[in-house]
N, C-alpha and C positions, 0 to 999 in steps of 0.2 A: 461675561462668561467665555467669549471666544479668546480674549487675551489671557485670561487665567488658564484656559485649556492649553494654549500654545506654550505658555511658560512652564506648566507642569510637564508637558510632553518633552520639551526641549531639555529641561533639567534632568528628566529621567534618562534621556538618550545620552546626555553628557556624562552621567554617572555610571552608565553601563559600559562594561568592557567588551561585551559580545553582542552581536546583532543576530545571533542564531536564535531559532525558535525556542522559547522558554518551556521547559518541561519540569514537572515535579513528580516525585514518586508518591507523594500523598495525593489524596483525592481532593485537592484544592480546586476551587472553581476557577476556570480559565476563561479568557475572552472568547476563545474558539468555541468552548462548550456552551456559551451563551448565544452565539450567533448561528452556529451550525443548525440547531433545530428550527430556525425561523424560515421554514421552507416555502411559505406562501410568497410568491413573487411580488405581491403588493405590499409586503411588510417592509417598512423602512428600517435600515440598519443604523443610520446615523444617530438616532436617539440612544440606542444601546451603547454605541461608542462614547458618546458624550457622557452618559451616565456612569460608564465604567471609569473614565478618567476623573469625573467629578467626585466619585467615592474614594479617590486616592489610590486606585489600582495602577500598576505599571502597564505601559504600552510599549511593546518592543517591535521594532521595524520587521524583524524576521517573522514574528507571529502574524502581523498584519499581512505581510506578503504571502505567508502560507494560507491565510484565510482567503485572499484574492485568488490564489491558485486553486484552492479547493472549490470555491464557488464557481469558478470558470469550468472546472472539471465536471461539476454537477449541473452545468448549464443554467446557473442562476446569475446570468450576466448582469442584470440590472443591479442586483445587490453587490456584485463584485465591483461594478463601476462606482457605486456609492462609497464603498470602502476606499477605493483608490482616490476618489475625489476628496474624501475626508482626510486621508494621509497628506495629500498635496496642500489642501486648504489650511490645515492646522500645522504645517511645517514639521510633520513627523519625520520626513526625510526629504532631502533634495533629490528630485527626480533625475536620474541618469537617462541616457537615450533608451535604455532597456525598459525602465519604468514608463517613460513616455510612449514607447511602442505598445506596451501592454494596455495602457490607458487609451491610446488611440484605437486599438483593436476593439476594446470594450465599447467605446463610443460608436464605432461603426456597427457593432452588433445590436446595440440597444436603440440608437438614434438614427442610424443611416450614414451612408458615405459622405453626404454633404456636411454633416457636423464633424465627421472625421477630418475632412478637408480643412475646415475652419480651424480645428485644433492644430493640425499640421502647420498651417500658415502662421499660426501664432507662436510657434516654437522659435527659439533662438537658432542661429545658424549652426552652432556647435552641437545642437541636439538633432539636427537633420542629418542623420547617419543612415547607413544601410539598414539599421533596425527600424527606424521610423518610416523611411521610404518603403521598406518591405511590408510594414504593417498597413500602410495606406494602400499599397498594391493589393494586399489580401482583402481589404474592404471592397475594392473595385471588383475583384474576382468573385467574391461571395455574392455581390449584388448584380453580377453579370453586366457590368459597365465596360463593354468591350473596348471602345475607343480610349477611354480613360486608362484602362488597365494596360493596354499596349503602349500608350504614350508614357505612362509611368515606368514601364519596363525599359523603354528606350532611354529615358532620362537616367535610370539606374545604370545602364550599360555605359553611357557617356561619362558618368561620375565614377565609374570603376567600382560600383556597389554590387556587381553580380559575380561573386567569387565562390558561391556555393550552389548546390543543386536546388536549394529552397526556392529561389526566384523563378528558375525554369519550371519547377514543379507547379508553382502558382499559375504560370501561363498555360501549362498543359491541363491543369484543372479548369481554367477558363474555357478552353476549347471543348473539354469534356462536358462542362455545364451547359454549353449552348449547342451541344450535339454535333460539333464539327470535329468528329473523331479522326478524320483523315489528316488533320493538321498536327496532331499530337506527335507522331513519329518524327516529323520535321524538327520540332523543338528538341527532341532527344538528340537528333543528329547534330544540331547546332551546339548543344551543350558539350557533346564529345569533341566537336571541332575546336571549341574554345578551351579544351584541356580541363574541363570540369567533369569529375567522375560522377556518373549517375548513382543515386542511392537506391535502396529497396523501393521507395515510393515512386521514384522516377520510372523504374522498370515496370512496376505494377500498373501505373497509369497507362503506359504504352501497351502493355499486355491487354488491359481493359479496352483500349481503343481498337485493337484488332478483334478482340472477342465480341465487342458490340457489333462488328461488321461481319461476324462469322468467318473470319479469315484465320482458320486454324493453323495453316502452314506458317504464316508470319508470326502468329502467337508462339508457336513452337520455337521458331528461330530466336525470338527475343528471350524466351525462357532459357534456352541453351546458352545464349550470350551471358545472361545474368548469372547462371550457374557457374560459368567459367571465370567470372571476375574474382580475383583473390581478395578484394576489399569488401565483397558482399558476403554476408552471412545469411543464407537462405532461411526464411521464416515460414511458419505455418500459414500465415495469411496469404502469401503469394500463391502457394499451392492450392489453397482453398478457392481463391479467385479463379485460377486456371481450371480446377475441377468443375466449377460452376459452368464455365463456358464450354467445357468438353461435354457436359451433360446436355446442355442446350443444343449442341451440334450433333448429338447422337453418338459421340465417341466414348462409349461406356467403359471400354477397357482402359483407355487413357485416363478417364475420370477416376477410376478405382485406384490406379497407380498414383495419381496426384494426391488422392485422399490418404493413401498410406504414407506418402512422404510428408504430408501435412501433419498427420498424427505423430510421426517421429519427432517433430519439432514443437510440439505443444508445450506451453508453459503450464506445468502441473497445478499451479496455484490459481490460474485464471480460467473461469468457466467459459469465457467468450469463444475460445477456439473449439472447445468441445461442442458448444451449441451450433457453431457453423457446420461441424462434421455431422452432427445429428440431422440437421436440416437437409444437408446434401445427400446423405444416405436415404433420407425419406424421399427425396426427389428421384433417387434410383430405385425406389420401391423395395428397399432392403430392410425389412423389419429386424432381422437378427443383428445387423450392424448398428442400427439405431439403439437397440437395447444393450449391446456390448459397450458402445461408447458411453451410454448413460451410466452403466455400472462403473466404468473406468473413471468417469467424472466424479461420481460419488466417492470413490476411493481416493482420488488424487486431490480433490479440492477440500478445504477445511469444512465448508458447508455449501449446500446448494441454495442459491437465491431464488426468489420468485420468477425471475426472468428465465432461469434454467428449467424450472418446472414447466413454464409456459412453452418453451421451445420443444421439449420432449413430448408434451401433451398434444400440441398442435401437429407434430410430426406423426404421432401414432393415430390421431384422428384422420389425418390425410391418408394414412395407409389402411383405414377402416379397422384398425386394431383396437376396438372399443374396450374389450376385456382388459388388455394391457394398460390402456389409458386409465381405466377405473382403479387398477392397482396402484398406479403412480399417484393418482389423486389422493388415495388414502395415505401414501407416503407424505405428500405435502401437508395433509391435515394433521399429521403427527410430527411435522418437522419443527414446529414452534415458530415458523415464519409468520409475519403479519398477514392479515387477511387481504386478499386481492381478488376482487370479483372477476377479473379477466381469466383467472385460472379455472374455476368451475365453469365459466362461460365457454372455455375451449371444449369441454365435454358436452355441454348443452348444445352448442352449434353442431357438434358431431352427431348428436342424437337427431336433431331436426333434419340435417342433411340426409340421414338414412331413414327418415320416416318414423323414428321412434319418439313420437311426440308425447306419449304418456310418460316415458322415462324422463324426458326433458322437463315436463311440468312437475313431476314428482321431485326431481332434484331442486327445482326452484322453490317448491313448497317447503322442502326440508331446510333449505337455506334460510328462508323467511322464519320458519318455526324456531330456528336456533339463533335468531337475532342477527343474521348475516345480511349484508346489503345485496340486493338484486337490482337489475336495471330494467327500465321500461322496455328497452329494445329487445331484451331476452324474452320477455313475456309476449310482446307483439309478434316476435319471430315464431314462437310456438303457436300463437293464435293463427298466424298465416298457414302453418302446417295443418292445423285442424280444419281450416277452411278448405284446404286442398283435398282433405279426406271427406268433406261434406259434413263434418261434425260441428254444426253451427253453435249449439249451446256451449260446448267447450271453448270454441273460438271466442265467443262473447265473454265468457268468464275470464279468460286469459287477457283479453284486451282491456277489460275493466281494471284488472289488477295492475297491468302496465300503466294505464292512464293515471291510476291513483298514486303511482310512484314518481310522477313527473315533477313534483314539487322540488325534488333534489336533483333534477336533471334539466336545468334551464337550457333552452335552445334545442332540445330534442323534439322531433316531429314524428308522429306515427306513420307507418306505411299507408299511403293514400288508398291503395288497392284493398288493403285489409278493412279500412274504414268503409269504403264504398260497398264492398261485398256484404259486410255485416249490416249496414243500413238497409240494403235491399232485402236481406233476410228478415229483418225486424218488420219491414213493411208488410210482408206476407204472413209472418208467423209470430211476431212479438206483440207485446201489449203496449198501450199508450205509455204506461209507466216505464217500460223498457226503453222506448224511444226517447222519452223526456230525460231519463237519467243519463243515457248515453250522450245525447246532444249537450246536456248541461255540463257533463265532464269534459267533453271535447272542447267546449268554449274556453276552458282554462289552458288548453294546449295549442289549439289552432283557431284562426278566425272562423266564426260561424259563416256558412256559405249556403248557396241555394239548394244544394243537394240535401243538406241536413234539414232545411225547412220543408222541402218536398217530402222527405221521409216522414216527418212529423204530420204533415197535412194528410198524407195517404193513410197513416195509421189512425189518425183521428176519424177520418171518413169511414174507414173499415169498421170502427167501433161506434159509429153513429154520433160522434161528437161534433159540435160546432167549430168552425175553423176561422171565424172572423177575427178573433183575438190574435190568432197565429199570424194572420195576414197583416195585422197592424204592427205586431212585433217585427215582422219581416221588413216592413217599411222603416221602422226605427233603426234597424241594423243596416239601412241603406242598400237593401236588396229589392229591386223593383220586380213586380210581377212580369213574367214573360208569357209567351204562348203556351209553354208547357205547364206553367203554374195555372193558367186559366183552364186548360184541359183537365188538370187534376181536380180542380175545384168543381168542375161540371160533373164529376163522377158522383157527387152527392145524390142520394136518393131524394126524389121530390117529396 
């Protein structure tokens, strides 16, 4: 199979005049269209690739490279690595230093820097260029391997591989990642001394280093220097970063000015910038600007994604503008976007934070009644709210619903305080059935513990039932009787 595969692929490449991504105006099935929907990170891509070639379909280098780029962009790194490995193993193309650098970066992301080192060591000397050295440096930076990163940086300088801002930016990111913000400006200074022009990212990292230390004066100085550079095209992101630090420093006038400059430079097709502005105006407490930018985003972008709705809803909830949030939730419901439980959850969280537990529960019930997914955490959050109000029956009802949903939320654990408070209430007010049902449901979520057994024993005693079987079950669950257990048992009427 492997040799047939290689033969087919090589023949197809030899017969192809172009390595560009193949497109067709017809709705013909493409390799990309088969791989793109396989979003589960545990799904293997190699069988799809093998099957595609086995069925006689063409495989073009450009298309595979596009698939790798797309998977990386969507953070599906394991699958991107698998495609890259398949290309290399099956001789689809001879890897240049660029392909090796991409492959090495993916290995670092998926398997760790040690495996990236091994791959780098296995490369031929002609493939150990600034690209592959830089990719390994990036792996060290990402995993905060300070000594290895700085050693790699020194080697690159000695080899003459530091001719662009990229390498210096990596070192500045390293210091940022480990919280040594004071060392970042020194790297920028060294870069300029070596006649390497900083790029937008270089300046933005340095601005961040001063912002994190609340040094507004130096942040202003770097910003003015950046604005004065003829090779720099000021972008919305830089002004957004600056505005955020101004807000934190209490410089509201400067923050508003930076936000205006950021808005002037927005990419009308990308909602990311609008989302940043919406969040920052929410930090300023400016509801009108939040809504104005939202309307601008809807007009400018082709369509608003779920992430865009999430941003504006969370911002309005933060501003306690629940009526406006409800209007936008209705916009989302009619948008045709796929269902995302986190979007209505934004409103539900807002309701609970403001004590509107009935409205939160009503929304959860409405979602369930229309076949929509809800999360156990949402229900137990509302249960906690009812507990705060002393409405124990409602709290128990919501907790039970939340626990019943746990089957689809493996790893979720209920709030221990909510469990503890409801168990105490059942001891005094609930029935044996209430206690048994709750403890039975809890068993499927968290390990049974002494508190649960004590609640059962107390409820049994209150209703005049024997507790000997309970005590035996308690032993089977490896929970020994302690002094408190014995005191509870002695509460039985003679």
